[in-house]
All heavy atoms as a GROMACS GRO file, in nm:
protein
  622
    1MET      N    1   6.022  -2.170  -2.073
    1MET     CA    2   6.020  -2.028  -2.051
    1MET      C    3   5.879  -1.975  -2.080
    1MET      O    4   5.821  -2.002  -2.183
    1MET     CB    5   6.121  -1.959  -2.143
    1MET     CG    6   6.115  -1.810  -2.131
    1MET     SD    7   6.200  -1.724  -2.264
    1MET     CE    8   6.357  -1.698  -2.189
    2ALA      N    9   5.825  -1.899  -1.987
    2ALA     CA   10   5.691  -1.842  -2.002
    2ALA      C   11   5.700  -1.707  -2.073
    2ALA      O   12   5.791  -1.629  -2.049
    2ALA     CB   13   5.627  -1.822  -1.866
    3VAL      N   14   5.606  -1.684  -2.160
    3VAL     CA   15   5.598  -1.557  -2.230
    3VAL      C   16   5.485  -1.476  -2.168
    3VAL      O   17   5.373  -1.523  -2.155
    3VAL     CB   18   5.570  -1.579  -2.380
    3VAL    CG1   19   5.553  -1.446  -2.451
    3VAL    CG2   20   5.681  -1.661  -2.444
    4ILE      N   21   5.518  -1.355  -2.130
    4ILE     CA   22   5.418  -1.268  -2.069
    4ILE      C   23   5.374  -1.167  -2.174
    4ILE      O   24   5.455  -1.097  -2.233
    4ILE     CB   25   5.476  -1.196  -1.946
    4ILE    CG1   26   5.516  -1.298  -1.840
    4ILE    CG2   27   5.375  -1.097  -1.890
    4ILE    CD1   28   5.587  -1.238  -1.722
    5ALA      N   29   5.246  -1.161  -2.198
    5ALA     CA   30   5.192  -1.066  -2.295
    5ALA      C   31   5.122  -0.953  -2.219
    5ALA      O   32   5.060  -0.976  -2.116
    5ALA     CB   33   5.093  -1.136  -2.386
    6TRP      N   34   5.135  -0.834  -2.272
    6TRP     CA   35   5.071  -0.718  -2.210
    6TRP      C   36   5.010  -0.634  -2.320
    6TRP      O   37   5.076  -0.596  -2.416
    6TRP     CB   38   5.173  -0.638  -2.131
    6TRP     CG   39   5.117  -0.512  -2.073
    6TRP    CD1   40   5.025  -0.500  -1.974
    6TRP    CD2   41   5.149  -0.378  -2.112
    6TRP    NE1   42   4.997  -0.370  -1.947
    6TRP    CE2   43   5.073  -0.291  -2.031
    6TRP    CE3   44   5.233  -0.323  -2.206
    6TRP    CZ2   45   5.079  -0.154  -2.041
    6TRP    CZ3   46   5.239  -0.185  -2.218
    6TRP    CH2   47   5.163  -0.103  -2.136
    7THR      N   48   4.883  -0.608  -2.308
    7THR     CA   49   4.814  -0.521  -2.402
    7THR      C   50   4.778  -0.393  -2.329
    7THR      O   51   4.700  -0.396  -2.234
    7THR     CB   52   4.685  -0.589  -2.454
    7THR    OG1   53   4.720  -0.715  -2.510
    7THR    CG2   54   4.617  -0.502  -2.556
    8PRO      N   55   4.838  -0.282  -2.370
    8PRO     CA   56   4.809  -0.157  -2.299
    8PRO      C   57   4.666  -0.109  -2.324
    8PRO      O   58   4.608  -0.134  -2.430
    8PRO     CB   59   4.909  -0.058  -2.358
    8PRO     CG   60   4.943  -0.114  -2.491
    8PRO     CD   61   4.931  -0.263  -2.480
    9GLU      N   62   4.612  -0.045  -2.225
    9GLU     CA   63   4.480   0.018  -2.236
    9GLU      C   64   4.500   0.154  -2.301
    9GLU      O   65   4.595   0.225  -2.270
    9GLU     CB   66   4.423   0.036  -2.096
    9GLU     CG   67   4.296   0.115  -2.089
    9GLU     CD   68   4.255   0.145  -1.946
    9GLU    OE1   69   4.298   0.074  -1.855
    9GLU    OE2   70   4.182   0.243  -1.927
   10VAL      N   71   4.415   0.190  -2.392
   10VAL     CA   72   4.422   0.323  -2.453
   10VAL      C   73   4.355   0.420  -2.356
   10VAL      O   74   4.238   0.401  -2.321
   10VAL     CB   75   4.352   0.326  -2.590
   10VAL    CG1   76   4.353   0.467  -2.647
   10VAL    CG2   77   4.419   0.229  -2.685
   11PRO      N   78   4.427   0.521  -2.310
   11PRO     CA   79   4.367   0.617  -2.217
   11PRO      C   80   4.245   0.686  -2.279
   11PRO      O   81   4.237   0.706  -2.400
   11PRO     CB   82   4.479   0.717  -2.192
   11PRO     CG   83   4.604   0.640  -2.217
   11PRO     CD   84   4.569   0.548  -2.331
   12THR      N   85   4.151   0.721  -2.194
   12THR     CA   86   4.028   0.789  -2.234
   12THR      C   87   4.041   0.936  -2.203
   12THR      O   88   4.096   0.974  -2.100
   12THR     CB   89   3.909   0.731  -2.156
   12THR    OG1   90   3.905   0.591  -2.176
   12THR    CG2   91   3.779   0.792  -2.201
   13ILE      N   92   3.989   1.020  -2.291
   13ILE     CA   93   3.988   1.164  -2.265
   13ILE      C   94   3.844   1.202  -2.233
   13ILE      O   95   3.752   1.172  -2.309
   13ILE     CB   96   4.043   1.242  -2.385
   13ILE    CG1   97   4.190   1.205  -2.404
   13ILE    CG2   98   4.024   1.392  -2.364
   13ILE    CD1   99   4.258   1.268  -2.520
   14LYS      N  100   3.825   1.264  -2.117
   14LYS     CA  101   3.692   1.303  -2.070
   14LYS      C  102   3.691   1.450  -2.032
   14LYS      O  103   3.794   1.504  -1.992
   14LYS     CB  104   3.652   1.222  -1.948
   14LYS     CG  105   3.641   1.074  -1.973
   14LYS     CD  106   3.597   1.002  -1.849
   14LYS     CE  107   3.579   0.853  -1.879
   14LYS     NZ  108   3.522   0.781  -1.768
   15GLN      N  109   3.575   1.512  -2.041
   15GLN     CA  110   3.558   1.648  -1.995
   15GLN      C  111   3.450   1.650  -1.888
   15GLN      O  112   3.349   1.582  -1.901
   15GLN     CB  113   3.521   1.741  -2.110
   15GLN     CG  114   3.635   1.760  -2.208
   15GLN     CD  115   3.604   1.864  -2.313
   15GLN    OE1  116   3.494   1.869  -2.365
   15GLN    NE2  117   3.702   1.946  -2.343
   16ALA      N  118   3.474   1.728  -1.783
   16ALA     CA  119   3.379   1.739  -1.674
   16ALA      C  120   3.396   1.873  -1.604
   16ALA      O  121   3.504   1.932  -1.605
   16ALA     CB  122   3.400   1.625  -1.574
   17CYS      N  123   3.287   1.919  -1.541
   17CYS     CA  124   3.292   2.043  -1.463
   17CYS      C  125   3.334   2.010  -1.321
   17CYS      O  126   3.288   1.912  -1.262
   17CYS     CB  127   3.156   2.110  -1.460
   17CYS     SG  128   3.113   2.189  -1.614
   18GLY      N  129   3.422   2.093  -1.268
   18GLY     CA  130   3.466   2.076  -1.130
   18GLY      C  131   3.370   2.144  -1.034
   18GLY      O  132   3.265   2.196  -1.074
   19ARG      N  133   3.406   2.144  -0.908
   19ARG     CA  134   3.321   2.210  -0.807
   19ARG      C  135   3.306   2.359  -0.832
   19ARG      O  136   3.210   2.422  -0.789
   19ARG     CB  137   3.379   2.187  -0.668
   19ARG     CG  138   3.372   2.045  -0.625
   19ARG     CD  139   3.423   2.028  -0.484
   19ARG     NE  140   3.465   1.890  -0.468
   19ARG     CZ  141   3.560   1.848  -0.389
   19ARG    NH1  142   3.624   1.934  -0.313
   19ARG    NH2  143   3.591   1.722  -0.382
   20ASP      N  144   3.405   2.418  -0.901
   20ASP     CA  145   3.401   2.560  -0.932
   20ASP      C  146   3.331   2.589  -1.066
   20ASP      O  147   3.335   2.700  -1.115
   20ASP     CB  148   3.542   2.617  -0.934
   20ASP     CG  149   3.633   2.544  -1.033
   20ASP    OD1  150   3.586   2.450  -1.101
   20ASP    OD2  151   3.751   2.582  -1.042
   21ASN      N  152   3.268   2.486  -1.123
   21ASN     CA  153   3.195   2.495  -1.251
   21ASN      C  154   3.282   2.527  -1.372
   21ASN      O  155   3.232   2.572  -1.474
   21ASN     CB  156   3.079   2.594  -1.242
   21ASN     CG  157   2.968   2.540  -1.156
   21ASN    OD1  158   2.943   2.419  -1.156
   21ASN    ND2  159   2.902   2.626  -1.082
   22LYS      N  160   3.413   2.504  -1.361
   22LYS     CA  161   3.503   2.520  -1.476
   22LYS      C  162   3.512   2.386  -1.548
   22LYS      O  163   3.526   2.282  -1.485
   22LYS     CB  164   3.642   2.563  -1.432
   22LYS     CG  165   3.650   2.705  -1.383
   22LYS     CD  166   3.794   2.742  -1.352
   22LYS     CE  167   3.806   2.883  -1.302
   22LYS     NZ  168   3.946   2.916  -1.268
   23LEU      N  169   3.506   2.392  -1.680
   23LEU     CA  170   3.518   2.271  -1.760
   23LEU      C  171   3.665   2.230  -1.768
   23LEU      O  172   3.750   2.310  -1.804
   23LEU     CB  173   3.463   2.294  -1.901
   23LEU     CG  174   3.461   2.172  -1.993
   23LEU    CD1  175   3.367   2.064  -1.939
   23LEU    CD2  176   3.420   2.212  -2.133
   24ARG      N  177   3.692   2.105  -1.732
   24ARG     CA  178   3.829   2.054  -1.735
   24ARG      C  179   3.835   1.931  -1.824
   24ARG      O  180   3.738   1.857  -1.835
   24ARG     CB  181   3.876   2.020  -1.595
   24ARG     CG  182   3.898   2.143  -1.511
   24ARG     CD  183   3.967   2.108  -1.380
   24ARG     NE  184   4.001   2.226  -1.306
   24ARG     CZ  185   3.918   2.298  -1.234
   24ARG    NH1  186   3.792   2.261  -1.223
   24ARG    NH2  187   3.957   2.405  -1.169
   25THR      N  188   3.950   1.910  -1.885
   25THR     CA  189   3.973   1.793  -1.969
   25THR      C  190   4.069   1.701  -1.897
   25THR      O  191   4.174   1.743  -1.851
   25THR     CB  192   4.031   1.836  -2.105
   25THR    OG1  193   3.945   1.933  -2.164
   25THR    CG2  194   4.045   1.717  -2.198
   26TYR      N  195   4.031   1.574  -1.886
   26TYR     CA  196   4.111   1.475  -1.815
   26TYR      C  197   4.153   1.364  -1.910
   26TYR      O  198   4.078   1.327  -2.000
   26TYR     CB  199   4.027   1.409  -1.704
   26TYR     CG  200   3.978   1.503  -1.599
   26TYR    CD1  201   3.858   1.571  -1.612
   26TYR    CD2  202   4.052   1.523  -1.483
   26TYR    CE1  203   3.811   1.657  -1.515
   26TYR    CE2  204   4.005   1.609  -1.384
   26TYR     CZ  205   3.887   1.676  -1.401
   26TYR     OH  206   3.841   1.761  -1.304
   27ILE      N  207   4.270   1.309  -1.888
   27ILE     CA  208   4.311   1.186  -1.953
   27ILE      C  209   4.309   1.080  -1.843
   27ILE      O  210   4.366   1.100  -1.736
   27ILE     CB  211   4.449   1.199  -2.022
   27ILE    CG1  212   4.484   1.070  -2.096
   27ILE    CG2  213   4.557   1.240  -1.927
   27ILE    CD1  214   4.603   1.084  -2.189
   28VAL      N  215   4.238   0.969  -1.867
   28VAL     CA  216   4.212   0.868  -1.764
   28VAL      C  217   4.257   0.732  -1.815
   28VAL      O  218   4.233   0.697  -1.930
   28VAL     CB  219   4.061   0.864  -1.731
   28VAL    CG1  220   4.031   0.761  -1.625
   28VAL    CG2  221   4.010   1.000  -1.691
   29ALA      N  222   4.323   0.653  -1.727
   29ALA     CA  223   4.366   0.518  -1.764
   29ALA      C  224   4.380   0.432  -1.640
   29ALA      O  225   4.374   0.482  -1.527
   29ALA     CB  226   4.498   0.522  -1.840
   30GLY      N  227   4.404   0.304  -1.662
   30GLY     CA  228   4.419   0.209  -1.552
   30GLY      C  229   4.557   0.211  -1.489
   30GLY      O  230   4.576   0.160  -1.380
   31SER      N  231   4.656   0.271  -1.559
   31SER     CA  232   4.789   0.278  -1.501
   31SER      C  233   4.857   0.409  -1.540
   31SER      O  234   4.825   0.470  -1.642
   31SER     CB  235   4.876   0.160  -1.545
   31SER     OG  236   4.924   0.179  -1.676
   32GLU      N  237   4.951   0.449  -1.457
   32GLU     CA  238   5.029   0.570  -1.479
   32GLU      C  239   5.107   0.561  -1.610
   32GLU      O  240   5.118   0.656  -1.686
   32GLU     CB  241   5.126   0.584  -1.362
   32GLU     CG  242   5.141   0.722  -1.309
   32GLU     CD  243   5.227   0.723  -1.183
   32GLU    OE1  244   5.232   0.625  -1.109
   32GLU    OE2  245   5.290   0.827  -1.163
   33PHE      N  246   5.163   0.443  -1.635
   33PHE     CA  247   5.247   0.420  -1.752
   33PHE      C  248   5.173   0.448  -1.883
   33PHE      O  249   5.228   0.508  -1.974
   33PHE     CB  250   5.300   0.275  -1.750
   33PHE     CG  251   5.382   0.240  -1.869
   33PHE    CD1  252   5.510   0.289  -1.884
   33PHE    CD2  253   5.332   0.156  -1.968
   33PHE    CE1  254   5.587   0.258  -1.994
   33PHE    CE2  255   5.407   0.124  -2.079
   33PHE     CZ  256   5.536   0.174  -2.092
   34GLU      N  257   5.047   0.406  -1.893
   34GLU     CA  258   4.970   0.425  -2.015
   34GLU      C  259   4.948   0.573  -2.045
   34GLU      O  260   4.953   0.616  -2.160
   34GLU     CB  261   4.838   0.350  -2.006
   34GLU     CG  262   4.860   0.200  -2.006
   34GLU     CD  263   4.747   0.120  -1.944
   34GLU    OE1  264   4.662   0.178  -1.874
   34GLU    OE2  265   4.746  -0.002  -1.966
   35ILE      N  266   4.927   0.652  -1.942
   35ILE     CA  267   4.911   0.797  -1.959
   35ILE      C  268   5.044   0.857  -2.002
   35ILE      O  269   5.049   0.939  -2.094
   35ILE     CB  270   4.859   0.863  -1.830
   35ILE    CG1  271   4.716   0.816  -1.802
   35ILE    CG2  272   4.865   1.015  -1.840
   35ILE    CD1  273   4.659   0.864  -1.670
   36GLU      N  274   5.153   0.817  -1.937
   36GLU     CA  275   5.286   0.869  -1.972
   36GLU      C  276   5.321   0.841  -2.117
   36GLU      O  277   5.371   0.929  -2.188
   36GLU     CB  278   5.392   0.810  -1.880
   36GLU     CG  279   5.388   0.862  -1.740
   36GLU     CD  280   5.490   0.795  -1.648
   36GLU    OE1  281   5.567   0.710  -1.696
   36GLU    OE2  282   5.491   0.829  -1.529
   37VAL      N  283   5.294   0.720  -2.164
   37VAL     CA  284   5.325   0.683  -2.303
   37VAL      C  285   5.248   0.770  -2.401
   37VAL      O  286   5.304   0.823  -2.497
   37VAL     CB  287   5.296   0.533  -2.329
   37VAL    CG1  288   5.301   0.500  -2.476
   37VAL    CG2  289   5.396   0.447  -2.252
   38MET      N  290   5.119   0.788  -2.377
   38MET     CA  291   5.037   0.869  -2.468
   38MET      C  292   5.082   1.015  -2.470
   38MET      O  293   5.093   1.075  -2.576
   38MET     CB  294   4.890   0.859  -2.430
   38MET     CG  295   4.797   0.923  -2.530
   38MET     SD  296   4.626   0.892  -2.485
   38MET     CE  297   4.547   0.920  -2.642
   39LEU      N  298   5.108   1.071  -2.352
   39LEU     CA  299   5.149   1.211  -2.346
   39LEU      C  300   5.285   1.232  -2.411
   39LEU      O  301   5.305   1.329  -2.484
   39LEU     CB  302   5.150   1.260  -2.202
   39LEU     CG  303   5.013   1.271  -2.134
   39LEU    CD1  304   5.029   1.315  -1.989
   39LEU    CD2  305   4.922   1.365  -2.209
   40GLN      N  306   5.380   1.142  -2.386
   40GLN     CA  307   5.512   1.156  -2.446
   40GLN      C  308   5.505   1.143  -2.597
   40GLN      O  309   5.575   1.214  -2.669
   40GLN     CB  310   5.609   1.055  -2.386
   40GLN     CG  311   5.650   1.091  -2.244
   40GLN     CD  312   5.748   0.992  -2.184
   40GLN    OE1  313   5.790   0.897  -2.248
   40GLN    NE2  314   5.784   1.016  -2.059
   41ALA      N  315   5.421   1.053  -2.648
   41ALA     CA  316   5.406   1.037  -2.792
   41ALA      C  317   5.348   1.164  -2.856
   41ALA      O  318   5.377   1.195  -2.971
   41ALA     CB  319   5.317   0.918  -2.823
   42ALA      N  320   5.268   1.237  -2.780
   42ALA     CA  321   5.208   1.362  -2.830
   42ALA      C  322   5.300   1.482  -2.806
   42ALA      O  323   5.266   1.593  -2.845
   42ALA     CB  324   5.073   1.385  -2.764
   43GLY      N  325   5.412   1.461  -2.740
   43GLY     CA  326   5.505   1.571  -2.712
   43GLY      C  327   5.464   1.657  -2.596
   43GLY      O  328   5.501   1.774  -2.588
   44VAL      N  329   5.388   1.601  -2.503
   44VAL     CA  330   5.340   1.674  -2.386
   44VAL      C  331   5.417   1.627  -2.263
   44VAL      O  332   5.437   1.507  -2.244
   44VAL     CB  333   5.188   1.650  -2.364
   44VAL    CG1  334   5.139   1.717  -2.238
   44VAL    CG2  335   5.110   1.699  -2.484
   45PHE      N  336   5.461   1.722  -2.179
   45PHE     CA  337   5.526   1.689  -2.052
   45PHE      C  338   5.428   1.611  -1.966
   45PHE      O  339   5.312   1.650  -1.953
   45PHE     CB  340   5.570   1.819  -1.982
   45PHE     CG  341   5.629   1.798  -1.847
   45PHE    CD1  342   5.751   1.736  -1.832
   45PHE    CD2  343   5.562   1.841  -1.734
   45PHE    CE1  344   5.807   1.716  -1.707
   45PHE    CE2  345   5.617   1.823  -1.608
   45PHE     CZ  346   5.739   1.761  -1.595
   46THR      N  347   5.474   1.500  -1.908
   46THR     CA  348   5.383   1.414  -1.834
   46THR      C  349   5.330   1.478  -1.706
   46THR      O  350   5.216   1.454  -1.668
   46THR     CB  351   5.447   1.278  -1.800
   46THR    OG1  352   5.567   1.300  -1.729
   46THR    CG2  353   5.472   1.199  -1.925
   47GLY      N  354   5.408   1.560  -1.638
   47GLY     CA  355   5.359   1.629  -1.520
   47GLY      C  356   5.317   1.536  -1.408
   47GLY      O  357   5.362   1.423  -1.398
   48VAL      N  358   5.224   1.582  -1.328
   48VAL     CA  359   5.177   1.505  -1.213
   48VAL      C  360   5.055   1.422  -1.254
   48VAL      O  361   4.956   1.475  -1.302
   48VAL     CB  362   5.139   1.598  -1.096
   48VAL    CG1  363   5.085   1.518  -0.979
   48VAL    CG2  364   5.258   1.681  -1.054
   49ILE      N  365   5.065   1.291  -1.234
   49ILE     CA  366   4.955   1.200  -1.262
   49ILE      C  367   4.900   1.155  -1.128
   49ILE      O  368   4.974   1.111  -1.041
   49ILE     CB  369   5.003   1.081  -1.348
   49ILE    CG1  370   5.054   1.133  -1.483
   49ILE    CG2  371   4.890   0.980  -1.367
   49ILE    CD1  372   5.122   1.029  -1.567
   50HIS      N  373   4.769   1.169  -1.111
   50HIS     CA  374   4.705   1.139  -0.983
   50HIS      C  375   4.642   1.001  -0.985
   50HIS      O  376   4.600   0.952  -1.089
   50HIS     CB  377   4.596   1.241  -0.953
   50HIS     CG  378   4.645   1.383  -0.955
   50HIS    ND1  379   4.705   1.442  -0.847
   50HIS    CD2  380   4.645   1.475  -1.053
   50HIS    CE1  381   4.739   1.566  -0.878
   50HIS    NE2  382   4.703   1.588  -1.004
   51GLN      N  383   4.631   0.941  -0.866
   51GLN     CA  384   4.560   0.814  -0.851
   51GLN      C  385   4.436   0.840  -0.768
   51GLN      O  386   4.439   0.916  -0.672
   51GLN     CB  387   4.648   0.711  -0.781
   51GLN     CG  388   4.580   0.577  -0.767
   51GLN     CD  389   4.668   0.473  -0.700
   51GLN    OE1  390   4.771   0.505  -0.641
   51GLN    NE2  391   4.629   0.348  -0.709
   52GLN      N  392   4.326   0.775  -0.808
   52GLN     CA  393   4.200   0.792  -0.735
   52GLN      C  394   4.131   0.657  -0.724
   52GLN      O  395   4.127   0.581  -0.820
   52GLN     CB  396   4.111   0.892  -0.810
   52GLN     CG  397   3.982   0.921  -0.739
   52GLN     CD  398   3.908   1.035  -0.808
   52GLN    OE1  399   3.967   1.130  -0.854
   52GLN    NE2  400   3.777   1.023  -0.814
   53ASN      N  401   4.078   0.629  -0.609
   53ASN     CA  402   4.004   0.505  -0.586
   53ASN      C  403   3.876   0.534  -0.508
   53ASN      O  404   3.878   0.541  -0.387
   53ASN     CB  405   4.089   0.403  -0.508
   53ASN     CG  406   4.205   0.352  -0.590
   53ASN    OD1  407   4.186   0.303  -0.701
   53ASN    ND2  408   4.326   0.366  -0.539
   54ASN      N  409   3.767   0.556  -0.581
   54ASN     CA  410   3.635   0.574  -0.519
   54ASN      C  411   3.528   0.537  -0.622
   54ASN      O  412   3.561   0.485  -0.729
   54ASN     CB  413   3.617   0.716  -0.465
   54ASN     CG  414   3.626   0.822  -0.571
   54ASN    OD1  415   3.603   0.796  -0.689
   54ASN    ND2  416   3.663   0.942  -0.532
   55GLU      N  417   3.402   0.563  -0.592
   55GLU     CA  418   3.297   0.522  -0.684
   55GLU      C  419   3.300   0.599  -0.816
   55GLU      O  420   3.254   0.550  -0.917
   55GLU     CB  421   3.158   0.533  -0.620
   55GLU     CG  422   3.112   0.673  -0.588
   55GLU     CD  423   3.152   0.722  -0.450
   55GLU    OE1  424   3.211   0.646  -0.371
   55GLU    OE2  425   3.123   0.838  -0.420
   56ALA      N  426   3.358   0.718  -0.817
   56ALA     CA  427   3.366   0.797  -0.940
   56ALA      C  428   3.474   0.746  -1.035
   56ALA      O  429   3.455   0.745  -1.156
   56ALA     CB  430   3.392   0.944  -0.906
   57LEU      N  431   3.588   0.703  -0.980
   57LEU     CA  432   3.699   0.658  -1.064
   57LEU      C  433   3.792   0.569  -0.983
   57LEU      O  434   3.829   0.601  -0.871
   57LEU     CB  435   3.779   0.778  -1.116
   57LEU     CG  436   3.912   0.747  -1.185
   57LEU    CD1  437   3.888   0.677  -1.318
   57LEU    CD2  438   3.993   0.872  -1.205
   58THR      N  439   3.829   0.458  -1.043
   58THR     CA  440   3.935   0.375  -0.988
   58THR      C  441   4.042   0.368  -1.096
   58THR      O  442   4.023   0.303  -1.198
   58THR     CB  443   3.885   0.233  -0.953
   58THR    OG1  444   3.784   0.245  -0.855
   58THR    CG2  445   3.998   0.148  -0.898
   59GLY      N  446   4.148   0.443  -1.077
   59GLY     CA  447   4.254   0.447  -1.176
   59GLY      C  448   4.337   0.573  -1.164
   59GLY      O  449   4.346   0.633  -1.057
   60TYR      N  450   4.397   0.613  -1.274
   60TYR     CA  451   4.487   0.727  -1.278
   60TYR      C  452   4.432   0.833  -1.372
   60TYR      O  453   4.364   0.801  -1.469
   60TYR     CB  454   4.624   0.683  -1.326
   60TYR     CG  455   4.694   0.592  -1.228
   60TYR    CD1  456   4.668   0.456  -1.227
   60TYR    CD2  457   4.784   0.642  -1.136
   60TYR    CE1  458   4.730   0.372  -1.136
   60TYR    CE2  459   4.846   0.559  -1.045
   60TYR     CZ  460   4.819   0.424  -1.045
   60TYR     OH  461   4.879   0.342  -0.955
   61TYR      N  462   4.464   0.960  -1.343
   61TYR     CA  463   4.419   1.068  -1.430
   61TYR      C  464   4.517   1.183  -1.426
   61TYR      O  465   4.598   1.196  -1.335
   61TYR     CB  466   4.279   1.116  -1.390
   61TYR     CG  467   4.276   1.197  -1.262
   61TYR    CD1  468   4.284   1.336  -1.266
   61TYR    CD2  469   4.267   1.135  -1.138
   61TYR    CE1  470   4.282   1.410  -1.149
   61TYR    CE2  471   4.265   1.208  -1.021
   61TYR     CZ  472   4.273   1.346  -1.027
   61TYR     OH  473   4.273   1.420  -0.912
   62ARG      N  474   4.508   1.267  -1.527
   62ARG     CA  475   4.585   1.391  -1.532
   62ARG      C  476   4.498   1.495  -1.601
   62ARG      O  477   4.432   1.468  -1.700
   62ARG     CB  478   4.714   1.374  -1.611
   62ARG     CG  479   4.798   1.502  -1.615
   62ARG     CD  480   4.927   1.477  -1.690
   62ARG     NE  481   5.011   1.592  -1.701
   62ARG     CZ  482   4.993   1.695  -1.784
   62ARG    NH1  483   4.886   1.699  -1.860
   62ARG    NH2  484   5.078   1.794  -1.789
   63ILE      N  485   4.496   1.615  -1.546
   63ILE     CA  486   4.421   1.725  -1.606
   63ILE      C  487   4.506   1.782  -1.720
   63ILE      O  488   4.625   1.805  -1.704
   63ILE     CB  489   4.391   1.834  -1.502
   63ILE    CG1  490   4.305   1.777  -1.389
   63ILE    CG2  491   4.321   1.954  -1.568
   63ILE    CD1  492   4.286   1.870  -1.272
   64LEU      N  493   4.443   1.800  -1.836
   64LEU     CA  494   4.512   1.855  -1.952
   64LEU      C  495   4.479   2.003  -1.968
   64LEU      O  496   4.362   2.042  -1.960
   64LEU     CB  497   4.470   1.782  -2.079
   64LEU     CG  498   4.507   1.635  -2.089
   64LEU    CD1  499   4.446   1.575  -2.216
   64LEU    CD2  500   4.657   1.616  -2.090
   65ARG      N  501   4.580   2.083  -1.993
   65ARG     CA  502   4.558   2.224  -2.026
   65ARG      C  503   4.508   2.230  -2.170
   65ARG      O  504   4.529   2.136  -2.248
   65ARG     CB  505   4.689   2.300  -2.013
   65ARG     CG  506   4.737   2.308  -1.870
   65ARG     CD  507   4.868   2.387  -1.862
   65ARG     NE  508   4.916   2.391  -1.725
   65ARG     CZ  509   5.000   2.302  -1.673
   65ARG    NH1  510   5.045   2.202  -1.745
   65ARG    NH2  511   5.039   2.313  -1.547
   66PRO      N  512   4.442   2.340  -2.210
   66PRO     CA  513   4.388   2.348  -2.347
   66PRO      C  514   4.492   2.322  -2.457
   66PRO      O  515   4.464   2.250  -2.553
   66PRO     CB  516   4.334   2.492  -2.355
   66PRO     CG  517   4.296   2.524  -2.214
   66PRO     CD  518   4.402   2.456  -2.129
   67GLN      N  519   4.614   2.374  -2.443
   67GLN     CA  520   4.718   2.352  -2.544
   67GLN      C  521   4.761   2.204  -2.546
   67GLN      O  522   4.785   2.148  -2.653
   67GLN     CB  523   4.838   2.443  -2.518
   67GLN     CG  524   4.950   2.425  -2.620
   67GLN     CD  525   4.907   2.452  -2.764
   67GLN    OE1  526   4.822   2.537  -2.790
   67GLN    NE2  527   4.963   2.378  -2.858
   68GLU      N  528   4.770   2.142  -2.428
   68GLU     CA  529   4.806   2.001  -2.422
   68GLU      C  530   4.699   1.914  -2.485
   68GLU      O  531   4.729   1.820  -2.558
   68GLU     CB  532   4.828   1.959  -2.276
   68GLU     CG  533   4.946   2.026  -2.210
   68GLU     CD  534   4.953   2.000  -2.062
   68GLU    OE1  535   4.849   1.972  -1.998
   68GLU    OE2  536   5.064   2.007  -2.007
   69TYR      N  537   4.573   1.949  -2.459
   69TYR     CA  538   4.461   1.875  -2.519
   69TYR      C  539   4.469   1.882  -2.671
   69TYR      O  540   4.450   1.783  -2.741
   69TYR     CB  541   4.329   1.932  -2.468
   69TYR     CG  542   4.207   1.871  -2.531
   69TYR    CD1  543   4.177   1.737  -2.514
   69TYR    CD2  544   4.122   1.948  -2.610
   69TYR    CE1  545   4.064   1.680  -2.573
   69TYR    CE2  546   4.010   1.892  -2.668
   69TYR     CZ  547   3.981   1.759  -2.649
   69TYR     OH  548   3.871   1.702  -2.708
   70LYS      N  549   4.499   2.001  -2.723
   70LYS     CA  550   4.512   2.020  -2.866
   70LYS      C  551   4.625   1.931  -2.923
   70LYS      O  552   4.608   1.867  -3.027
   70LYS     CB  553   4.541   2.167  -2.897
   70LYS     CG  554   4.549   2.200  -3.042
   70LYS     CD  555   4.576   2.347  -3.064
   70LYS     CE  556   4.602   2.375  -3.212
   70LYS     NZ  557   4.644   2.511  -3.234
   71GLN      N  558   4.740   1.927  -2.854
   71GLN     CA  559   4.851   1.843  -2.899
   71GLN      C  560   4.815   1.695  -2.899
   71GLN      O  561   4.848   1.624  -2.994
   71GLN     CB  562   4.973   1.865  -2.808
   71GLN     CG  563   5.045   1.994  -2.830
   71GLN     CD  564   5.162   2.006  -2.735
   71GLN    OE1  565   5.149   2.075  -2.633
   71GLN    NE2  566   5.270   1.940  -2.764
   72VAL      N  567   4.746   1.650  -2.795
   72VAL     CA  568   4.706   1.509  -2.787
   72VAL      C  569   4.608   1.477  -2.898
   72VAL      O  570   4.620   1.373  -2.965
   72VAL     CB  571   4.646   1.476  -2.648
   72VAL    CG1  572   4.583   1.338  -2.646
   72VAL    CG2  573   4.754   1.486  -2.541
   73ARG      N  574   4.511   1.564  -2.923
   73ARG     CA  575   4.410   1.540  -3.026
   73ARG      C  576   4.472   1.542  -3.168
   73ARG      O  577   4.427   1.472  -3.256
   73ARG     CB  578   4.298   1.643  -3.019
   73ARG     CG  579   4.196   1.605  -2.916
   73ARG     CD  580   4.128   1.478  -2.962
   73ARG     NE  581   4.036   1.430  -2.862
   73ARG     CZ  582   4.004   1.303  -2.848
   73ARG    NH1  583   4.059   1.211  -2.922
   73ARG    NH2  584   3.919   1.265  -2.757
   74GLU      N  585   4.576   1.624  -3.188
   74GLU     CA  586   4.644   1.625  -3.317
   74GLU      C  587   4.715   1.493  -3.344
   74GLU      O  588   4.717   1.443  -3.454
   74GLU     CB  589   4.743   1.740  -3.326
   74GLU     CG  590   4.678   1.876  -3.343
   74GLU     CD  591   4.777   1.991  -3.336
   74GLU    OE1  592   4.898   1.967  -3.314
   74GLU    OE2  593   4.732   2.105  -3.352
   75ARG      N  594   4.774   1.437  -3.239
   75ARG     CA  595   4.849   1.312  -3.252
   75ARG      C  596   4.756   1.190  -3.251
   75ARG      O  597   4.783   1.092  -3.319
   75ARG     CB  598   4.949   1.304  -3.136
   75ARG     CG  599   5.036   1.183  -3.136
   75ARG     CD  600   5.146   1.196  -3.238
   75ARG     NE  601   5.239   1.087  -3.217
   75ARG     CZ  602   5.292   1.017  -3.313
   75ARG    NH1  603   5.268   1.048  -3.438
   75ARG    NH2  604   5.374   0.919  -3.287
   76PHE      N  605   4.650   1.196  -3.171
   76PHE     CA  606   4.554   1.086  -3.158
   76PHE      C  607   4.413   1.138  -3.186
   76PHE      O  608   4.339   1.167  -3.092
   76PHE     CB  609   4.560   1.025  -3.016
   76PHE     CG  610   4.695   0.975  -2.978
   76PHE    CD1  611   4.781   1.052  -2.903
   76PHE    CD2  612   4.736   0.848  -3.019
   76PHE    CE1  613   4.907   1.005  -2.868
   76PHE    CE2  614   4.862   0.802  -2.985
   76PHE     CZ  615   4.948   0.879  -2.909
   77PRO      N  616   4.375   1.149  -3.314
   77PRO     CA  617   4.244   1.207  -3.348
   77PRO      C  618   4.126   1.121  -3.303
   77PRO      O  619   4.132   1.009  -3.277
   77PRO     CB  620   4.246   1.218  -3.499
   77PRO     CG  621   4.364   1.143  -3.548
   77PRO     CD  622   4.451   1.113  -3.430
   0.00000   0.00000   0.00000
């Protein structure tokens, strides 16, 4: 019997300005599941998680509202 090991990636939190020059906070990871786990552990509704594949990002991301960002940072300092 083969044992399959999986080590989850810890999602990264980044801030960047959009085309409208508004500062946004993003949670970024290699899979949708890793973002869902982190958000649920922080008590945040997972919402819509986007996938992007280009030179800027290959992976998944979700924009965090200021209150959600605060909740995530309280749980994961």
